[in-house]
PDB file of N, H, CA, C and O in Angstrom:
ATOM      1  N   UNK A   1     196.144  52.627 -52.269  1.00  0.00           N
ATOM      2  CA  UNK A   1     196.191  52.611 -53.714  1.00  0.00           C
ATOM      3  C   UNK A   1     195.269  51.514 -54.221  1.00  0.00           C
ATOM      4  O   UNK A   1     195.253  50.398 -53.700  1.00  0.00           O
ATOM      5  N   UNK A   2     194.510  51.853 -55.236  1.00  0.00           N
ATOM      6  H   UNK A   2     194.523  52.759 -55.659  1.00  0.00           H
ATOM      7  CA  UNK A   2     193.535  50.906 -55.779  1.00  0.00           C
ATOM      8  C   UNK A   2     194.084  50.283 -57.047  1.00  0.00           C
ATOM      9  O   UNK A   2     194.663  50.970 -57.889  1.00  0.00           O
ATOM     10  N   UNK A   3     193.901  48.988 -57.176  1.00  0.00           N
ATOM     11  H   UNK A   3     193.431  48.430 -56.492  1.00  0.00           H
ATOM     12  CA  UNK A   3     194.424  48.251 -58.323  1.00  0.00           C
ATOM     13  C   UNK A   3     193.296  47.554 -59.057  1.00  0.00           C
ATOM     14  O   UNK A   3     192.294  47.170 -58.455  1.00  0.00           O
ATOM     15  N   UNK A   4     193.468  47.392 -60.377  1.00  0.00           N
ATOM     16  H   UNK A   4     194.282  47.704 -60.866  1.00  0.00           H
ATOM     17  CA  UNK A   4     192.487  46.629 -61.139  1.00  0.00           C
ATOM     18  C   UNK A   4     191.127  47.307 -61.128  1.00  0.00           C
ATOM     19  O   UNK A   4     191.017  48.526 -61.005  1.00  0.00           O
ATOM     20  N   UNK A   5     190.103  46.488 -61.259  1.00  0.00           N
ATOM     21  H   UNK A   5     190.192  45.497 -61.360  1.00  0.00           H
ATOM     22  CA  UNK A   5     188.739  46.997 -61.270  1.00  0.00           C
ATOM     23  C   UNK A   5     188.317  47.405 -59.851  1.00  0.00           C
ATOM     24  O   UNK A   5     188.551  46.671 -58.891  1.00  0.00           O
ATOM     25  N   UNK A   6     187.704  48.565 -59.736  1.00  0.00           N
ATOM     26  H   UNK A   6     187.515  49.162 -60.516  1.00  0.00           H
ATOM     27  CA  UNK A   6     187.219  49.023 -58.437  1.00  0.00           C
ATOM     28  C   UNK A   6     185.712  48.863 -58.359  1.00  0.00           C
ATOM     29  O   UNK A   6     184.999  48.998 -59.353  1.00  0.00           O
ATOM     30  N   UNK A   7     185.253  48.578 -57.176  1.00  0.00           N
ATOM     31  H   UNK A   7     185.832  48.468 -56.369  1.00  0.00           H
ATOM     32  CA  UNK A   7     183.814  48.459 -56.938  1.00  0.00           C
ATOM     33  C   UNK A   7     183.413  49.475 -55.865  1.00  0.00           C
ATOM     34  O   UNK A   7     184.194  49.797 -54.970  1.00  0.00           O
ATOM     35  N   UNK A   8     182.187  49.969 -55.976  1.00  0.00           N
ATOM     36  H   UNK A   8     181.552  49.708 -56.703  1.00  0.00           H
ATOM     37  CA  UNK A   8     181.674  50.910 -54.977  1.00  0.00           C
ATOM     38  C   UNK A   8     180.624  50.198 -54.160  1.00  0.00           C
ATOM     39  O   UNK A   8     179.779  49.479 -54.692  1.00  0.00           O
ATOM     40  N   UNK A   9     180.691  50.412 -52.843  1.00  0.00           N
ATOM     41  H   UNK A   9     181.379  50.996 -52.412  1.00  0.00           H
ATOM     42  CA  UNK A   9     179.758  49.762 -51.928  1.00  0.00           C
ATOM     43  C   UNK A   9     179.288  50.789 -50.896  1.00  0.00           C
ATOM     44  O   UNK A   9     179.990  51.743 -50.560  1.00  0.00           O
ATOM     45  N   UNK A  10     178.081  50.550 -50.415  1.00  0.00           N
ATOM     46  H   UNK A  10     177.511  49.776 -50.687  1.00  0.00           H
ATOM     47  CA  UNK A  10     177.529  51.328 -49.314  1.00  0.00           C
ATOM     48  C   UNK A  10     177.354  50.399 -48.135  1.00  0.00           C
ATOM     49  O   UNK A  10     176.690  49.367 -48.238  1.00  0.00           O
ATOM     50  N   UNK A  11     177.952  50.768 -47.011  1.00  0.00           N
ATOM     51  H   UNK A  11     178.491  51.606 -46.928  1.00  0.00           H
ATOM     52  CA  UNK A  11     177.825  49.965 -45.796  1.00  0.00           C
ATOM     53  C   UNK A  11     176.950  50.740 -44.834  1.00  0.00           C
ATOM     54  O   UNK A  11     177.330  51.824 -44.391  1.00  0.00           O
ATOM     55  N   UNK A  12     175.792  50.210 -44.504  1.00  0.00           N
ATOM     56  H   UNK A  12     175.484  49.330 -44.864  1.00  0.00           H
ATOM     57  CA  UNK A  12     174.900  50.814 -43.515  1.00  0.00           C
ATOM     58  C   UNK A  12     175.364  50.361 -42.125  1.00  0.00           C
ATOM     59  O   UNK A  12     175.601  49.176 -41.892  1.00  0.00           O
ATOM     60  N   UNK A  13     175.489  51.323 -41.213  1.00  0.00           N
ATOM     61  H   UNK A  13     175.296  52.286 -41.402  1.00  0.00           H
ATOM     62  CA  UNK A  13     176.121  51.062 -39.913  1.00  0.00           C
ATOM     63  C   UNK A  13     175.242  51.585 -38.786  1.00  0.00           C
ATOM     64  O   UNK A  13     174.696  52.684 -38.876  1.00  0.00           O
ATOM     65  N   UNK A  14     175.107  50.792 -37.720  1.00  0.00           N
ATOM     66  H   UNK A  14     175.551  49.899 -37.647  1.00  0.00           H
ATOM     67  CA  UNK A  14     174.398  51.223 -36.506  1.00  0.00           C
ATOM     68  C   UNK A  14     175.413  51.554 -35.425  1.00  0.00           C
ATOM     69  O   UNK A  14     176.475  50.936 -35.346  1.00  0.00           O
ATOM     70  N   UNK A  15     175.081  52.535 -34.593  1.00  0.00           N
ATOM     71  H   UNK A  15     174.219  53.038 -34.658  1.00  0.00           H
ATOM     72  CA  UNK A  15     175.883  52.812 -33.405  1.00  0.00           C
ATOM     73  C   UNK A  15     176.769  54.030 -33.483  1.00  0.00           C
ATOM     74  O   UNK A  15     177.424  54.362 -32.495  1.00  0.00           O
ATOM     75  N   UNK A  16     176.822  54.717 -34.617  1.00  0.00           N
ATOM     76  H   UNK A  16     176.289  54.448 -35.420  1.00  0.00           H
ATOM     77  CA  UNK A  16     177.631  55.920 -34.717  1.00  0.00           C
ATOM     78  C   UNK A  16     176.804  57.108 -34.203  1.00  0.00           C
ATOM     79  O   UNK A  16     175.666  57.318 -34.621  1.00  0.00           O
ATOM     80  N   UNK A  17     177.404  57.877 -33.289  1.00  0.00           N
ATOM     81  H   UNK A  17     178.329  57.706 -32.949  1.00  0.00           H
ATOM     82  CA  UNK A  17     176.671  58.974 -32.665  1.00  0.00           C
ATOM     83  C   UNK A  17     177.358  60.323 -32.789  1.00  0.00           C
ATOM     84  O   UNK A  17     176.758  61.351 -32.476  1.00  0.00           O
ATOM     85  N   UNK A  18     178.624  60.338 -33.248  1.00  0.00           N
ATOM     86  H   UNK A  18     179.112  59.503 -33.502  1.00  0.00           H
ATOM     87  CA  UNK A  18     179.362  61.604 -33.301  1.00  0.00           C
ATOM     88  C   UNK A  18     180.483  61.491 -34.333  1.00  0.00           C
ATOM     89  O   UNK A  18     180.694  60.437 -34.934  1.00  0.00           O
ATOM     90  N   UNK A  19     181.198  62.608 -34.524  1.00  0.00           N
ATOM     91  H   UNK A  19     181.027  63.464 -34.036  1.00  0.00           H
ATOM     92  CA  UNK A  19     182.293  62.606 -35.486  1.00  0.00           C
ATOM     93  C   UNK A  19     183.443  61.696 -35.074  1.00  0.00           C
ATOM     94  O   UNK A  19     184.170  61.188 -35.928  1.00  0.00           O
ATOM     95  N   UNK A  20     183.610  61.488 -33.778  1.00  0.00           N
ATOM     96  H   UNK A  20     183.019  61.900 -33.084  1.00  0.00           H
ATOM     97  CA  UNK A  20     184.638  60.538 -33.316  1.00  0.00           C
ATOM     98  C   UNK A  20     184.293  59.126 -33.821  1.00  0.00           C
ATOM     99  O   UNK A  20     185.174  58.378 -34.244  1.00  0.00           O
ATOM    100  N   UNK A  21     183.021  58.783 -33.770  1.00  0.00           N
ATOM    101  H   UNK A  21     182.306  59.391 -33.426  1.00  0.00           H
ATOM    102  CA  UNK A  21     182.572  57.483 -34.255  1.00  0.00           C
ATOM    103  C   UNK A  21     182.865  57.314 -35.760  1.00  0.00           C
ATOM    104  O   UNK A  21     183.406  56.295 -36.189  1.00  0.00           O
ATOM    105  N   UNK A  22     182.492  58.338 -36.546  1.00  0.00           N
ATOM    106  H   UNK A  22     182.052  59.165 -36.197  1.00  0.00           H
ATOM    107  CA  UNK A  22     182.717  58.234 -37.988  1.00  0.00           C
ATOM    108  C   UNK A  22     184.205  58.167 -38.294  1.00  0.00           C
ATOM    109  O   UNK A  22     184.622  57.479 -39.226  1.00  0.00           O
ATOM    110  N   UNK A  23     185.004  58.881 -37.510  1.00  0.00           N
ATOM    111  H   UNK A  23     184.665  59.439 -36.753  1.00  0.00           H
ATOM    112  CA  UNK A  23     186.444  58.837 -37.713  1.00  0.00           C
ATOM    113  C   UNK A  23     187.018  57.457 -37.439  1.00  0.00           C
ATOM    114  O   UNK A  23     187.901  56.985 -38.155  1.00  0.00           O
ATOM    115  N   UNK A  24     186.504  56.815 -36.393  1.00  0.00           N
ATOM    116  H   UNK A  24     185.786  57.198 -35.812  1.00  0.00           H
ATOM    117  CA  UNK A  24     186.969  55.464 -36.060  1.00  0.00           C
ATOM    118  C   UNK A  24     186.611  54.484 -37.166  1.00  0.00           C
ATOM    119  O   UNK A  24     187.420  53.627 -37.519  1.00  0.00           O
ATOM    120  N   UNK A  25     185.411  54.601 -37.715  1.00  0.00           N
ATOM    121  H   UNK A  25     184.754  55.298 -37.428  1.00  0.00           H
ATOM    122  CA  UNK A  25     185.002  53.712 -38.800  1.00  0.00           C
ATOM    123  C   UNK A  25     185.834  53.993 -40.051  1.00  0.00           C
ATOM    124  O   UNK A  25     186.294  53.059 -40.706  1.00  0.00           O
ATOM    125  N   UNK A  26     186.031  55.268 -40.389  1.00  0.00           N
ATOM    126  H   UNK A  26     185.657  56.027 -39.856  1.00  0.00           H
ATOM    127  CA  UNK A  26     186.830  55.624 -41.559  1.00  0.00           C
ATOM    128  C   UNK A  26     188.249  55.101 -41.419  1.00  0.00           C
ATOM    129  O   UNK A  26     188.794  54.528 -42.362  1.00  0.00           O
ATOM    130  N   UNK A  27     188.849  55.290 -40.261  1.00  0.00           N
ATOM    131  H   UNK A  27     188.406  55.755 -39.495  1.00  0.00           H
ATOM    132  CA  UNK A  27     190.213  54.802 -40.028  1.00  0.00           C
ATOM    133  C   UNK A  27     190.283  53.283 -40.201  1.00  0.00           C
ATOM    134  O   UNK A  27     191.213  52.766 -40.821  1.00  0.00           O
ATOM    135  N   UNK A  28     189.306  52.580 -39.655  1.00  0.00           N
ATOM    136  H   UNK A  28     188.551  53.000 -39.151  1.00  0.00           H
ATOM    137  CA  UNK A  28     189.289  51.108 -39.741  1.00  0.00           C
ATOM    138  C   UNK A  28     189.178  50.656 -41.185  1.00  0.00           C
ATOM    139  O   UNK A  28     189.917  49.769 -41.614  1.00  0.00           O
ATOM    140  N   UNK A  29     188.267  51.253 -41.942  1.00  0.00           N
ATOM    141  H   UNK A  29     187.668  51.974 -41.594  1.00  0.00           H
ATOM    142  CA  UNK A  29     188.081  50.852 -43.335  1.00  0.00           C
ATOM    143  C   UNK A  29     189.284  51.252 -44.206  1.00  0.00           C
ATOM    144  O   UNK A  29     189.747  50.468 -45.035  1.00  0.00           O
ATOM    145  N   UNK A  30     189.773  52.462 -44.010  1.00  0.00           N
ATOM    146  H   UNK A  30     189.396  53.098 -43.337  1.00  0.00           H
ATOM    147  CA  UNK A  30     190.903  52.929 -44.817  1.00  0.00           C
ATOM    148  C   UNK A  30     192.199  52.193 -44.516  1.00  0.00           C
ATOM    149  O   UNK A  30     193.150  52.274 -45.294  1.00  0.00           O
ATOM    150  N   UNK A  31     192.250  51.476 -43.397  1.00  0.00           N
ATOM    151  H   UNK A  31     191.477  51.411 -42.765  1.00  0.00           H
ATOM    152  CA  UNK A  31     193.447  50.692 -43.068  1.00  0.00           C
ATOM    153  C   UNK A  31     193.536  49.406 -43.892  1.00  0.00           C
ATOM    154  O   UNK A  31     194.577  48.750 -43.912  1.00  0.00           O
ATOM    155  N   UNK A  32     192.442  49.047 -44.570  1.00  0.00           N
ATOM    156  H   UNK A  32     191.596  49.580 -44.553  1.00  0.00           H
ATOM    157  CA  UNK A  32     192.429  47.856 -45.434  1.00  0.00           C
ATOM    158  C   UNK A  32     193.092  48.227 -46.756  1.00  0.00           C
ATOM    159  O   UNK A  32     192.724  49.220 -47.383  1.00  0.00           O
ATOM    160  N   UNK A  33     194.047  47.445 -47.169  1.00  0.00           N
ATOM    161  H   UNK A  33     194.346  46.638 -46.660  1.00  0.00           H
ATOM    162  CA  UNK A  33     194.746  47.693 -48.435  1.00  0.00           C
ATOM    163  C   UNK A  33     193.760  47.679 -49.593  1.00  0.00           C
ATOM    164  O   UNK A  33     193.016  46.715 -49.772  1.00  0.00           O
ATOM    165  N   UNK A  34     193.757  48.758 -50.382  1.00  0.00           N
ATOM    166  H   UNK A  34     194.362  49.541 -50.236  1.00  0.00           H
ATOM    167  CA  UNK A  34     192.876  48.835 -51.540  1.00  0.00           C
ATOM    168  C   UNK A  34     191.530  49.463 -51.275  1.00  0.00           C
ATOM    169  O   UNK A  34     190.662  49.460 -52.148  1.00  0.00           O
ATOM    170  N   UNK A  35     191.336  50.021 -50.049  1.00  0.00           N
ATOM    171  H   UNK A  35     192.041  50.024 -49.340  1.00  0.00           H
ATOM    172  CA  UNK A  35     190.036  50.607 -49.696  1.00  0.00           C
ATOM    173  C   UNK A  35     190.178  52.118 -49.486  1.00  0.00           C
ATOM    174  O   UNK A  35     191.122  52.589 -48.852  1.00  0.00           O
ATOM    175  N   UNK A  36     189.220  52.858 -50.032  1.00  0.00           N
ATOM    176  H   UNK A  36     188.453  52.476 -50.547  1.00  0.00           H
ATOM    177  CA  UNK A  36     189.073  54.294 -49.791  1.00  0.00           C
ATOM    178  C   UNK A  36     187.643  54.491 -49.309  1.00  0.00           C
ATOM    179  O   UNK A  36     186.699  54.166 -50.028  1.00  0.00           O
ATOM    180  N   UNK A  37     187.468  55.027 -48.086  1.00  0.00           N
ATOM    181  H   UNK A  37     188.234  55.291 -47.501  1.00  0.00           H
ATOM    182  CA  UNK A  37     186.137  55.142 -47.501  1.00  0.00           C
ATOM    183  C   UNK A  37     185.862  56.555 -47.014  1.00  0.00           C
ATOM    184  O   UNK A  37     186.744  57.238 -46.492  1.00  0.00           O
ATOM    185  N   UNK A  38     184.624  56.971 -47.196  1.00  0.00           N
ATOM    186  H   UNK A  38     183.908  56.416 -47.620  1.00  0.00           H
ATOM    187  CA  UNK A  38     184.099  58.194 -46.583  1.00  0.00           C
ATOM    188  C   UNK A  38     182.896  57.776 -45.759  1.00  0.00           C
ATOM    189  O   UNK A  38     182.069  56.985 -46.212  1.00  0.00           O
ATOM    190  N   UNK A  39     182.799  58.313 -44.539  1.00  0.00           N
ATOM    191  H   UNK A  39     183.471  58.956 -44.171  1.00  0.00           H
ATOM    192  CA  UNK A  39     181.741  57.890 -43.625  1.00  0.00           C
ATOM    193  C   UNK A  39     180.839  59.098 -43.327  1.00  0.00           C
ATOM    194  O   UNK A  39     181.314  60.201 -43.056  1.00  0.00           O
ATOM    195  N   UNK A  40     179.541  58.854 -43.385  1.00  0.00           N
ATOM    196  H   UNK A  40     179.155  57.958 -43.605  1.00  0.00           H
ATOM    197  CA  UNK A  40     178.537  59.899 -43.119  1.00  0.00           C
ATOM    198  C   UNK A  40     177.759  59.568 -41.866  1.00  0.00           C
ATOM    199  O   UNK A  40     177.094  58.536 -41.787  1.00  0.00           O
ATOM    200  N   UNK A  41     177.847  60.461 -40.875  1.00  0.00           N
ATOM    201  H   UNK A  41     178.388  61.300 -40.939  1.00  0.00           H
ATOM    202  CA  UNK A  41     177.043  60.300 -39.660  1.00  0.00           C
ATOM    203  C   UNK A  41     175.570  60.470 -39.984  1.00  0.00           C
ATOM    204  O   UNK A  41     174.734  59.712 -39.493  1.00  0.00           O
ATOM    205  N   UNK A  42     175.248  61.454 -40.801  1.00  0.00           N
ATOM    206  H   UNK A  42     175.928  62.070 -41.199  1.00  0.00           H
ATOM    207  CA  UNK A  42     173.841  61.746 -41.156  1.00  0.00           C
ATOM    208  C   UNK A  42     173.182  60.568 -41.868  1.00  0.00           C
ATOM    209  O   UNK A  42     172.017  60.264 -41.612  1.00  0.00           O
ATOM    210  N   UNK A  43     173.913  59.908 -42.755  1.00  0.00           N
ATOM    211  H   UNK A  43     174.859  60.155 -42.963  1.00  0.00           H
ATOM    212  CA  UNK A  43     173.384  58.752 -43.492  1.00  0.00           C
ATOM    213  C   UNK A  43     173.533  57.444 -42.754  1.00  0.00           C
ATOM    214  O   UNK A  43     172.948  56.440 -43.160  1.00  0.00           O
ATOM    215  N   UNK A  44     174.313  57.427 -41.664  1.00  0.00           N
ATOM    216  H   UNK A  44     174.788  58.243 -41.334  1.00  0.00           H
ATOM    217  CA  UNK A  44     174.652  56.196 -40.937  1.00  0.00           C
ATOM    218  C   UNK A  44     175.221  55.173 -41.903  1.00  0.00           C
ATOM    219  O   UNK A  44     174.825  54.008 -41.922  1.00  0.00           O
ATOM    220  N   UNK A  45     176.177  55.656 -42.715  1.00  0.00           N
ATOM    221  H   UNK A  45     176.499  56.602 -42.699  1.00  0.00           H
ATOM    222  CA  UNK A  45     176.729  54.788 -43.753  1.00  0.00           C
ATOM    223  C   UNK A  45     178.171  55.147 -44.086  1.00  0.00           C
ATOM    224  O   UNK A  45     178.632  56.265 -43.858  1.00  0.00           O
ATOM    225  N   UNK A  46     178.859  54.158 -44.633  1.00  0.00           N
ATOM    226  H   UNK A  46     178.484  53.250 -44.818  1.00  0.00           H
ATOM    227  CA  UNK A  46     180.181  54.359 -45.182  1.00  0.00           C
ATOM    228  C   UNK A  46     180.087  54.122 -46.677  1.00  0.00           C
ATOM    229  O   UNK A  46     179.466  53.161 -47.131  1.00  0.00           O
ATOM    230  N   UNK A  47     180.709  55.003 -47.429  1.00  0.00           N
ATOM    231  H   UNK A  47     181.214  55.784 -47.060  1.00  0.00           H
ATOM    232  CA  UNK A  47     180.747  54.882 -48.906  1.00  0.00           C
ATOM    233  C   UNK A  47     182.153  54.463 -49.259  1.00  0.00           C
ATOM    234  O   UNK A  47     183.108  55.204 -49.025  1.00  0.00           O
ATOM    235  N   UNK A  48     182.284  53.266 -49.827  1.00  0.00           N
ATOM    236  H   UNK A  48     181.509  52.664 -50.016  1.00  0.00           H
ATOM    237  CA  UNK A  48     183.575  52.649 -50.022  1.00  0.00           C
ATOM    238  C   UNK A  48     183.850  52.418 -51.507  1.00  0.00           C
ATOM    239  O   UNK A  48     182.983  51.966 -52.255  1.00  0.00           O
ATOM    240  N   UNK A  49     185.062  52.735 -51.908  1.00  0.00           N
ATOM    241  H   UNK A  49     185.767  53.101 -51.301  1.00  0.00           H
ATOM    242  CA  UNK A  49     185.583  52.302 -53.192  1.00  0.00           C
ATOM    243  C   UNK A  49     186.692  51.321 -52.873  1.00  0.00           C
ATOM    244  O   UNK A  49     187.611  51.644 -52.121  1.00  0.00           O
ATOM    245  N   UNK A  50     186.616  50.128 -53.437  1.00  0.00           N
ATOM    246  H   UNK A  50     185.870  49.865 -54.049  1.00  0.00           H
ATOM    247  CA  UNK A  50     187.579  49.075 -53.097  1.00  0.00           C
ATOM    248  C   UNK A  50     187.983  48.292 -54.319  1.00  0.00           C
ATOM    249  O   UNK A  50     187.234  48.200 -55.291  1.00  0.00           O
ATOM    250  N   UNK A  51     189.161  47.732 -54.266  1.00  0.00           N
ATOM    251  H   UNK A  51     189.770  47.806 -53.476  1.00  0.00           H
ATOM    252  CA  UNK A  51     189.583  46.811 -55.317  1.00  0.00           C
ATOM    253  C   UNK A  51     188.680  45.600 -55.289  1.00  0.00           C
ATOM    254  O   UNK A  51     188.148  45.233 -54.241  1.00  0.00           O
ATOM    255  N   UNK A  52     188.505  44.977 -56.447  1.00  0.00           N
ATOM    256  H   UNK A  52     188.937  45.275 -57.299  1.00  0.00           H
ATOM    257  CA  UNK A  52     187.586  43.847 -56.533  1.00  0.00           C
ATOM    258  C   UNK A  52     188.003  42.665 -55.660  1.00  0.00           C
ATOM    259  O   UNK A  52     187.194  41.771 -55.410  1.00  0.00           O
ATOM    260  N   UNK A  53     189.260  42.646 -55.190  1.00  0.00           N
ATOM    261  H   UNK A  53     189.917  43.371 -55.393  1.00  0.00           H
ATOM    262  CA  UNK A  53     189.741  41.558 -54.360  1.00  0.00           C
ATOM    263  C   UNK A  53     189.375  41.756 -52.883  1.00  0.00           C
ATOM    264  O   UNK A  53     189.633  40.866 -52.071  1.00  0.00           O
ATOM    265  N   UNK A  54     188.782  42.898 -52.515  1.00  0.00           N
ATOM    266  H   UNK A  54     188.573  43.620 -53.174  1.00  0.00           H
ATOM    267  CA  UNK A  54     188.365  43.149 -51.137  1.00  0.00           C
ATOM    268  C   UNK A  54     186.952  42.611 -50.949  1.00  0.00           C
ATOM    269  O   UNK A  54     186.016  43.061 -51.610  1.00  0.00           O
ATOM    270  N   UNK A  55     186.801  41.642 -50.044  1.00  0.00           N
ATOM    271  H   UNK A  55     187.561  41.276 -49.507  1.00  0.00           H
ATOM    272  CA  UNK A  55     185.462  41.068 -49.889  1.00  0.00           C
ATOM    273  C   UNK A  55     184.680  41.726 -48.758  1.00  0.00           C
ATOM    274  O   UNK A  55     185.243  42.401 -47.896  1.00  0.00           O
ATOM    275  N   UNK A  56     183.389  41.514 -48.784  1.00  0.00           N
ATOM    276  H   UNK A  56     182.931  40.965 -49.484  1.00  0.00           H
ATOM    277  CA  UNK A  56     182.485  42.143 -47.804  1.00  0.00           C
ATOM    278  C   UNK A  56     182.822  41.732 -46.374  1.00  0.00           C
ATOM    279  O   UNK A  56     182.646  42.528 -45.451  1.00  0.00           O
ATOM    280  N   UNK A  57     183.301  40.513 -46.175  1.00  0.00           N
ATOM    281  H   UNK A  57     183.444  39.867 -46.925  1.00  0.00           H
ATOM    282  CA  UNK A  57     183.594  40.071 -44.805  1.00  0.00           C
ATOM    283  C   UNK A  57     184.743  40.876 -44.199  1.00  0.00           C
ATOM    284  O   UNK A  57     184.750  41.121 -42.993  1.00  0.00           O
ATOM    285  N   UNK A  58     185.714  41.290 -45.015  1.00  0.00           N
ATOM    286  H   UNK A  58     185.709  41.090 -45.995  1.00  0.00           H
ATOM    287  CA  UNK A  58     186.812  42.119 -44.520  1.00  0.00           C
ATOM    288  C   UNK A  58     186.309  43.511 -44.143  1.00  0.00           C
ATOM    289  O   UNK A  58     186.759  44.091 -43.154  1.00  0.00           O
ATOM    290  N   UNK A  59     185.383  44.042 -44.924  1.00  0.00           N
ATOM    291  H   UNK A  59     185.018  43.571 -45.727  1.00  0.00           H
ATOM    292  CA  UNK A  59     184.818  45.345 -44.633  1.00  0.00           C
ATOM    293  C   UNK A  59     183.994  45.274 -43.347  1.00  0.00           C
ATOM    294  O   UNK A  59     184.116  46.140 -42.481  1.00  0.00           O
ATOM    295  N   UNK A  60     183.159  44.247 -43.226  1.00  0.00           N
ATOM    296  H   UNK A  60     183.060  43.544 -43.930  1.00  0.00           H
ATOM    297  CA  UNK A  60     182.320  44.098 -42.034  1.00  0.00           C
ATOM    298  C   UNK A  60     183.190  43.911 -40.786  1.00  0.00           C
ATOM    299  O   UNK A  60     182.900  44.488 -39.738  1.00  0.00           O
ATOM    300  N   UNK A  61     184.243  43.117 -40.895  1.00  0.00           N
ATOM    301  H   UNK A  61     184.478  42.648 -41.746  1.00  0.00           H
ATOM    302  CA  UNK A  61     185.110  42.876 -39.739  1.00  0.00           C
ATOM    303  C   UNK A  61     185.763  44.172 -39.280  1.00  0.00           C
ATOM    304  O   UNK A  61     185.868  44.409 -38.076  1.00  0.00           O
ATOM    305  N   UNK A  62     186.201  45.009 -40.199  1.00  0.00           N
ATOM    306  H   UNK A  62     186.116  44.817 -41.176  1.00  0.00           H
ATOM    307  CA  UNK A  62     186.829  46.275 -39.835  1.00  0.00           C
ATOM    308  C   UNK A  62     185.845  47.169 -39.078  1.00  0.00           C
ATOM    309  O   UNK A  62     186.211  47.777 -38.072  1.00  0.00           O
ATOM    310  N   UNK A  63     184.617  47.254 -39.547  1.00  0.00           N
ATOM    311  H   UNK A  63     184.319  46.760 -40.364  1.00  0.00           H
ATOM    312  CA  UNK A  63     183.604  48.082 -38.883  1.00  0.00           C
ATOM    313  C   UNK A  63     183.276  47.502 -37.504  1.00  0.00           C
ATOM    314  O   UNK A  63     183.194  48.240 -36.523  1.00  0.00           O
ATOM    315  N   UNK A  64     183.094  46.201 -37.433  1.00  0.00           N
ATOM    316  H   UNK A  64     183.161  45.602 -38.230  1.00  0.00           H
ATOM    317  CA  UNK A  64     182.748  45.577 -36.146  1.00  0.00           C
ATOM    318  C   UNK A  64     183.894  45.637 -35.155  1.00  0.00           C
ATOM    319  O   UNK A  64     183.668  45.797 -33.955  1.00  0.00           O
ATOM    320  N   UNK A  65     185.133  45.508 -35.644  1.00  0.00           N
ATOM    321  H   UNK A  65     185.317  45.378 -36.618  1.00  0.00           H
ATOM    322  CA  UNK A  65     186.306  45.627 -34.757  1.00  0.00           C
ATOM    323  C   UNK A  65     186.426  47.038 -34.201  1.00  0.00           C
ATOM    324  O   UNK A  65     187.001  47.241 -33.132  1.00  0.00           O
ATOM    325  N   UNK A  66     185.879  48.024 -34.933  1.00  0.00           N
ATOM    326  H   UNK A  66     185.413  47.859 -35.802  1.00  0.00           H
ATOM    327  CA  UNK A  66     185.894  49.414 -34.451  1.00  0.00           C
ATOM    328  C   UNK A  66     184.759  49.662 -33.440  1.00  0.00           C
ATOM    329  O   UNK A  66     184.676  50.738 -32.847  1.00  0.00           O
ATOM    330  N   UNK A  67     183.888  48.659 -33.250  1.00  0.00           N
ATOM    331  H   UNK A  67     183.955  47.785 -33.731  1.00  0.00           H
ATOM    332  CA  UNK A  67     182.854  48.745 -32.219  1.00  0.00           C
ATOM    333  C   UNK A  67     181.450  49.079 -32.726  1.00  0.00           C
ATOM    334  O   UNK A  67     180.596  49.511 -31.951  1.00  0.00           O
ATOM    335  N   UNK A  68     181.211  48.879 -34.022  1.00  0.00           N
ATOM    336  H   UNK A  68     181.904  48.528 -34.651  1.00  0.00           H
ATOM    337  CA  UNK A  68     179.922  49.246 -34.589  1.00  0.00           C
ATOM    338  C   UNK A  68     179.288  48.054 -35.283  1.00  0.00           C
ATOM    339  O   UNK A  68     179.969  47.068 -35.568  1.00  0.00           O
ATOM    340  N   UNK A  69     177.984  48.133 -35.561  1.00  0.00           N
ATOM    341  H   UNK A  69     177.431  48.934 -35.330  1.00  0.00           H
ATOM    342  CA  UNK A  69     177.261  47.042 -36.167  1.00  0.00           C
ATOM    343  C   UNK A  69     176.972  47.323 -37.628  1.00  0.00           C
ATOM    344  O   UNK A  69     176.458  48.386 -37.977  1.00  0.00           O
ATOM    345  N   UNK A  70     177.310  46.353 -38.491  1.00  0.00           N
ATOM    346  H   UNK A  70     177.728  45.490 -38.208  1.00  0.00           H
ATOM    347  CA  UNK A  70     176.995  46.459 -39.909  1.00  0.00           C
ATOM    348  C   UNK A  70     175.565  45.977 -40.119  1.00  0.00           C
ATOM    349  O   UNK A  70     175.225  44.855 -39.743  1.00  0.00           O
ATOM    350  N   UNK A  71     174.737  46.812 -40.713  1.00  0.00           N
ATOM    351  H   UNK A  71     175.014  47.723 -41.018  1.00  0.00           H
ATOM    352  CA  UNK A  71     173.355  46.464 -41.010  1.00  0.00           C
ATOM    353  C   UNK A  71     173.289  45.804 -42.382  1.00  0.00           C
ATOM    354  O   UNK A  71     172.630  44.779 -42.556  1.00  0.00           O
ATOM    355  N   UNK A  72     173.982  46.403 -43.360  1.00  0.00           N
ATOM    356  H   UNK A  72     174.517  47.236 -43.218  1.00  0.00           H
ATOM    357  CA  UNK A  72     173.981  45.832 -44.706  1.00  0.00           C
ATOM    358  C   UNK A  72     175.166  46.365 -45.475  1.00  0.00           C
ATOM    359  O   UNK A  72     175.722  47.416 -45.156  1.00  0.00           O
ATOM    360  N   UNK A  73     175.544  45.608 -46.505  1.00  0.00           N
ATOM    361  H   UNK A  73     175.092  44.754 -46.764  1.00  0.00           H
ATOM    362  CA  UNK A  73     176.560  46.042 -47.465  1.00  0.00           C
ATOM    363  C   UNK A  73     175.968  45.853 -48.844  1.00  0.00           C
ATOM    364  O   UNK A  73     175.610  44.740 -49.229  1.00  0.00           O
ATOM    365  N   UNK A  74     175.867  46.927 -49.578  1.00  0.00           N
ATOM    366  H   UNK A  74     176.158  47.832 -49.266  1.00  0.00           H
ATOM    367  CA  UNK A  74     175.288  46.883 -50.922  1.00  0.00           C
ATOM    368  C   UNK A  74     176.267  47.359 -51.944  1.00  0.00           C
ATOM    369  O   UNK A  74     175.952  47.390 -53.133  1.00  0.00           O
TER     370      UNK A  74
END
């Protein structure tokens, strides 16, 4: 559930090679309270809507803990 002002971010990710990879990243990001994420294998990116209280370091940690490298968060 999203509260307050929401922000949209694009996370560019290296290392995803299949739908299992995108699923792992989506599960990791969506497990963060206040985050809704869709992950694209073709774009090598996650498209995130998050509450303004969710910081980039939490997003990056979730992706990296799932075994992938964050290239950028915009």
